[in-house]
One Martini backbone bead per residue (centre of mass of N, CA, C, O) as a GRO file, in nm:
protein
  103
    1MET     BB    1   0.051   0.065  -0.015
    2GLY     BB    2   0.285   0.267  -0.010
    3GLU     BB    3   0.334   0.287  -0.314
    4ASN     BB    4   0.058   0.386  -0.394
    5ASP     BB    5   0.070   0.646  -0.230
    6VAL     BB    6   0.300   0.771  -0.382
    7THR     BB    7   0.174   0.763  -0.662
    8LEU     BB    8  -0.078   0.922  -0.584
    9GLY     BB    9   0.081   1.173  -0.507
   10ARG     BB   10   0.208   1.220  -0.783
   11VAL     BB   11  -0.055   1.252  -0.936
   12ASP     BB   12  -0.177   1.481  -0.771
   13ASP     BB   13   0.064   1.683  -0.834
   14SER     BB   14   0.028   1.670  -1.144
   15VAL     BB   15  -0.268   1.769  -1.157
   16LYS     BB   16  -0.228   2.037  -1.013
   17SER     BB   17  -0.020   2.144  -1.223
   18ALA     BB   18  -0.206   2.127  -1.465
   19HIS     BB   19  -0.418   2.319  -1.369
   20LYS     BB   20  -0.240   2.568  -1.343
   21ARG     BB   21  -0.159   2.574  -1.644
   22ILE     BB   22  -0.457   2.592  -1.752
   23ASP     BB   23  -0.527   2.854  -1.620
   24GLY     BB   24  -0.305   3.018  -1.754
   25LEU     BB   25  -0.407   2.956  -2.051
   26GLU     BB   26  -0.678   3.092  -2.020
   27SER     BB   27  -0.575   3.371  -1.985
   28GLU     BB   28  -0.410   3.383  -2.256
   29VAL     BB   29  -0.665   3.337  -2.437
   30LYS     BB   30  -0.821   3.589  -2.346
   31ASP     BB   31  -0.590   3.781  -2.449
   32LEU     BB   32  -0.595   3.693  -2.749
   33ARG     BB   33  -0.884   3.772  -2.802
   34ALA     BB   34  -0.862   4.064  -2.732
   35PHE     BB   35  -0.632   4.121  -2.946
   36ALA     BB   36  -0.796   4.030  -3.197
   37LEU     BB   37  -1.017   4.239  -3.172
   38ALA     BB   38  -0.842   4.488  -3.175
   39LEU     BB   39  -0.710   4.421  -3.450
   40ALA     BB   40  -0.972   4.432  -3.615
   41LYS     BB   41  -1.039   4.727  -3.550
   42VAL     BB   42  -0.767   4.839  -3.664
   43ASP     BB   43  -0.790   4.728  -3.953
   44GLY     BB   44  -1.037   4.893  -4.024
   45LYS     BB   45  -0.904   5.166  -3.979
   46VAL     BB   46  -0.674   5.128  -4.182
   47ASP     BB   47  -0.857   5.126  -4.432
   48LYS     BB   48  -0.965   5.406  -4.388
   49VAL     BB   49  -0.690   5.552  -4.399
   50ASN     BB   50  -0.608   5.454  -4.676
   51ASN     BB   51  -0.840   5.590  -4.829
   52LYS     BB   52  -0.785   5.877  -4.733
   53VAL     BB   53  -0.491   5.886  -4.855
   54ASP     BB   54  -0.573   5.831  -5.149
   55ASN     BB   55  -0.759   6.080  -5.170
   56LEU     BB   56  -0.540   6.286  -5.096
   57SER     BB   57  -0.354   6.222  -5.332
   58GLU     BB   58  -0.551   6.300  -5.553
   59ASP     BB   59  -0.602   6.601  -5.452
   60MET     BB   60  -0.293   6.678  -5.485
   61ASP     BB   61  -0.270   6.642  -5.781
   62GLU     BB   62  -0.481   6.840  -5.862
   63VAL     BB   63  -0.345   7.082  -5.738
   64LYS     BB   64  -0.082   7.074  -5.892
   65THR     BB   65  -0.210   7.106  -6.166
   66ASP     BB   66  -0.349   7.380  -6.111
   67LEU     BB   67  -0.088   7.530  -6.031
   68LYS     BB   68   0.063   7.492  -6.300
   69GLN     BB   69  -0.153   7.652  -6.467
   70VAL     BB   70  -0.130   7.919  -6.310
   71THR     BB   71   0.184   7.960  -6.344
   72ALA     BB   72   0.167   7.957  -6.674
   73ARG     BB   73   0.013   8.213  -6.759
   74PRO     BB   74   0.207   8.455  -6.753
   75ALA     BB   75   0.394   8.332  -6.970
   76LYS     BB   76   0.177   8.345  -7.187
   77TRP     BB   77   0.125   8.647  -7.174
   78TRP     BB   78   0.420   8.726  -7.256
   79ASP     BB   79   0.417   8.585  -7.527
   80LYS     BB   80   0.178   8.751  -7.646
   81LEU     BB   81   0.306   9.032  -7.606
   82ILE     BB   82   0.563   8.985  -7.777
   83ALA     BB   83   0.410   8.906  -8.040
   84ALA     BB   84   0.256   9.174  -8.064
   85ALA     BB   85   0.503   9.359  -8.073
   86ILE     BB   86   0.636   9.233  -8.322
   87GLY     BB   87   0.390   9.264  -8.507
   88ALA     BB   88   0.379   9.575  -8.489
   89CYS     BB   89   0.659   9.636  -8.590
   90ALA     BB   90   0.637   9.493  -8.858
   91SER     BB   91   0.401   9.660  -8.958
   92GLY     BB   92   0.535   9.934  -8.950
   93ILE     BB   93   0.769   9.866  -9.137
   94ALA     BB   94   0.603   9.789  -9.374
   95ALA     BB   95   0.448  10.053  -9.402
   96ALA     BB   96   0.700  10.227  -9.448
   97ILE     BB   97   0.800  10.096  -9.700
   98LEU     BB   98   0.543  10.129  -9.876
   99THR     BB   99   0.543  10.446  -9.860
  100GLN     BB  100   0.812  10.472 -10.009
  101ILE     BB  101   0.738  10.321 -10.266
  102LEU     BB  102   0.449  10.478 -10.331
  103LYS     BB  103   0.572  10.795 -10.371
   0.00000   0.00000   0.00000
């Protein structure tokens, strides 16, 4: 009987140890579930943020395009002014030459 008591004591200790480990694992599983739920919420928010960043990027591209067009306008106006001045001078010179020829 003594040997059976020793074996039974070892089994009892082993069962107690297993229960403590299982209780610890239950706590960890609860923490992992909470973490997974939090991660799922964050993932949903990340998708929303990514969409907003994509939209912001498209808006910035539009703003850049518009800004380039606006900054290019004065250069176009100067080109038109210079072309008009050259045209006026050329017309004046041609008129002067014609008046000298036709006199």
